[in-house]
Each structure stands twice: as C-alpha cells, then as structure tokens.
LOGU-889201 format. One line per field, with one value per residue (C-alpha): residue number from 0; z, x, y. Coordinates in steps of 0.2 Angstrom, whole numbers. Layout:
BEGIN
pos (NUM  ...) .
up (Z  ...) .
east (X  ...) .
north (Y  ...) .
// end
This chain:
BEGIN
pos (0  1  2  3  4  5  6  7  8  9  10  11  12  13  14  15  16  17  18  19  20  21  22  23  24  25  26  27  28  29  30  31  32  33  34  35  36  37  38  39  40  41  42  43  44  45  46  47  48  49  50  51  52  53  54  55  56  57  58  59  60  61  62  63  64  65  66  67  68  69  70) .
up (386  372  373  364  361  359  344  349  366  362  361  355  371  368  386  382  368  380  394  382  364  361  361  357  342  336  319  304  311  327  338  348  342  350  342  338  344  361  373  377  396  399  393  403  418  406  397  414  418  402  405  422  415  400  403  392  399  381  383  388  393  383  391  386  396  390  378  360  355  337  328) .
east (1339  1346  1359  1357  1370  1363  1373  1370  1379  1392  1409  1419  1429  1427  1426  1411  1421  1434  1422  1411  1418  1405  1391  1399  1410  1417  1409  1418  1414  1423  1408  1401  1387  1378  1373  1355  1352  1347  1362  1367  1364  1383  1386  1372  1383  1397  1384  1378  1396  1398  1382  1389  1406  1401  1407  1394  1379  1376  1371  1354  1347  1332  1320  1303  1295  1307  1301  1307  1323  1325  1341) .
north (606  617  631  647  661  679  685  703  700  688  697  681  678  659  654  643  634  630  624  614  612  598  611  628  633  650  654  662  680  676  674  659  648  633  617  618  600  595  595  577  574  572  590  599  603  610  620  627  631  640  650  656  660  670  688  695  684  679  661  655  638  633  621  615  629  643  656  653  660  665  667) .
// end
C-alpha cells in the first residue's frame, strides 16, 4: 500500500505525523506529505489510524486496485 495526502484538503494539523512519522512529514509550507514509496508492512496499521484520525479526511490509502492519484 501507499499513502497519499490531498494537498487541497490538508490543513496542516499534523495528526498524521504524530501517529506515523515514519510515513508522514510536514513540508516547508506547513502541510502533510506522505512518503512516495510503499508503506512498510509494520506501519500499515498506523497509516490506517492516521487516515481515520485526519480531521480533513485528506489521506487516502492507495492499493494496486485504487485509482491513480496525481500530485
């Protein structure tokens, strides 16, 4: 799986970076970004928690059958 943060929805709360800093980071503009690589299996649960906890619903899980997300 991969994680994707919608830059139009992210408000920079940083909850995702607190839950899973191995995958999410705050960029220079103050908004969250996800690592572009595959999420290591040991962090998949934390990424799913971040998806659920995001107040702006800005994070999506991308799997092989998900539509492609473009940045």
